[in-house]
N, C-alpha and C positions, 0 to 999 in steps of 0.2 A: 503941622506941615507934613510930617511923615504920613499921617492918616489921609490927608488929601491926595498925596502921591499914590498911596496904596489904593484908594478908591478909583482914582483915574486909571490906574493900571488894570484894575478889575473890570472897569467899564469898557476899556479898549479891548480886553481879552474877550469879553462877552459879545461885543459887536462883531469881532472877527469870527467867532464861533458861529454866530447867527448867520453871517454871510456864507460861511462854508456849508451850512446845512440847507441853504436855499436850493430848491428843486427847479430845474429847467422845465418850465411849463409850456414851452413852445411845441407845437405839433410838428412832428418830424416823420420823414420816410427814409428808410435805409435801403439802398439798392446797390447792386454790383453791375459793372459793365465789363465786357471782354472784347478782345479783337485778336485775330490770328492770321497768319500767312505762312507761306512756304517759300524758301529761297534755295537756289543751287549754290553750294560752296564755290567760291572763286579764289580761295587761298588753300592750296593743297600741298602738303609736304609728303614726299614719297622717298623711302629708302631703297637704294639699289645696290646690291652686293655683287661685285665682279670677282671672279676667281679664275686663275690659270687652269688650263686642262691639257691633258696629254692626247695628242692625235693618235688614234688607234692603239692606245695604251703604250705608246712608245715614248720613253723618257727623253729621247733625243729630239722628238718632234713635239715641242711644247708651244702652246699659244700663250705668249707673254702677256703679263698684266698691262704693260704699256700699250700693246696693240688694242686691247679691249678698251682701255681708257681713251685712246685716240678715237675709236669708233663712237664712244659715248659723247666725247666733247664735240665731235663733228655733227652728231645727231642733234645735240642740244642747240648748237649754232644754227643748223638748218631749220629747226623748228621755230626760230625767231625768239628764243629765250635767252635772256642776258646771262653771261657767264657767272655773274655774282649769285645767280639762283642755284648754282651747282657747287656744293661744298663737300669736302671730305669729312666724314663723321667718325670713321674708325680706321686706325692705322696699325692696330695691334699685330695683325698677321704679317703685314708688309715689313714691319720693323725687325722681324726675326731674321736678319741677314745671315747670322751665324749658321742657323739650321739650313738656310737656303744653299749656302756654300758647301756644307757637309753632305747634304742629301740631294742627289741629282733630280729626284722626282718630287722635290718639295714644291708645293703649289701655293703661291702667294695670293692674297686676296685684299681687296679694298672695299670699303662701304661708303657710299655717297648719299647725300641728302639733296633732293631736287624739289624746287618750288615751282609749281605750275598753277595756272588759273583755269585750265581746262584739261580734263583727262584725255581728250582726243590728242593733245600734245604728247601725253605720255605714251599713247599708242604709237605715234610716229617715232618717238625716240627709241623705245624699247624694241621696235621692229627693225631698227637699223643697227642693232648691236648683235654680235654673234650669240645666239641663244644658249649655246653650250657654255659660254663664259659668264652667264648670269646665274649666280647662285640662288638668289631670291629677290623678290621685291615686296614692298609692303607700304600701305598708307599709314604714316605716323600720326598725322593730325590734319585738321581742316577747319576753315572758318569762313566768314563772309565779311568782305572788306567794308561794307557800309552798315555793319551791325548796329552801331550806336545810334545813327540817324534813323534807322528802321525801328529800333526800340522806342525812340521818342515819338515817332509817327503813330505807332500802334497804341501807345499809352494814351495819346491824345484822343484817338478813336475810341478807346475803351471808356474814357471819361465822358465823351459826348454820347456814347451808347447808354451809359448809366443815366445821364441827364434826360435823354429821350425816353427811357423806360419810366423814370420817375414822373415825367411830365404827363404821359398818357394815363398813368395810374391815378394820379391825384385829380386830373381833369375828368376822369370817369366818375368821380365822386362829387363833381361840381366845385372843386377847389382849384387854386392856382399854385404853381411851384414857386417857392421863394429862393433865397440865396443858399448856396452850399454852406453847410456847417462844418463838415469834416470830409477829408479825402485820405484814404489809406491805399498805398501801393501794394498790390498783391505779390510783388516780386517778379523777377525774371523767370521765365519758363521756356527754355530752349531745349528741344528734343532732336539733336542731330543723329541721323542714322545713315550709315554707309555700308556698302557691300564690299568687303575686303576680298572675299574669295575669288572674285572674277579677276582681280589684279594678278593674283598668283596663277590663276587658271590660264591666263593669256600666255604666260611664259611656258607653262607645261604643255599647252596645246601646240605652241610653235615648235617646241622640241620634238613633238611627235609628227610634225609636218602637217598638222591640221590647221584650219583657218582660225585665226585668233578671235576669241569671243569679245563681244562688245562689253565694255565695263559699265556696270549698272551702279550709278552713284545716286543714292536717294537724297532728297532735299532735306534741308534743316527746317523743322516745323517750329514756329514761334507762337506762343500763346501768352497773352497778358490779361490780368484781371485787376480792376480798380474798384475798391469799396468806397461808397460815398454816402453821406447823410445830407438831405436837403430839408429846408424848412417848408412847411405847408402853410400857405396864406389863406 
């Protein structure tokens, strides 16, 4: 009985090994397809730092931080941006009330984070605030609101491009394209590029009385590749 069980085990093991060694003899073609596009970011986060300053270097003639804040709030409202899109991101300087009381020329500052969908809105807002009270501005981050649906669309186009390529290649040899055997996603490839310098330039030019420069915000370039294997009939 034990010998029969042992023989059955050996036979089953040999059959499994034989199947594992079987070679896929189907004729195949491996091709890759790609698709790309460019989009303009519509989710942009900008930091805006406001700081009190002395008029004519006179400590008794100070432009208060509250005045600058009111200008910023009014400008945001006028631009049609929801107040929820403007938040305080740094209070460290403002909280130093002890130093402010002891030092007459202490200059308080606050940093804000503004969310906009169009940099032209930023132009409107920053142009309505006392430029001497703007310490600096900077683009923190940016994105595209329909990024996920766009990725899906591009990957579908990449697969169809791979199929089209495989089709004309096998038909050139008198064959027909069969079913897809394997699909491998080449991964996400987003290359966002933005010009930060012009955001700072606008403030500095306004301080000099020059006309504000247009902000050049480059588009996000998306490129997707899909690797496929089709059977040749």
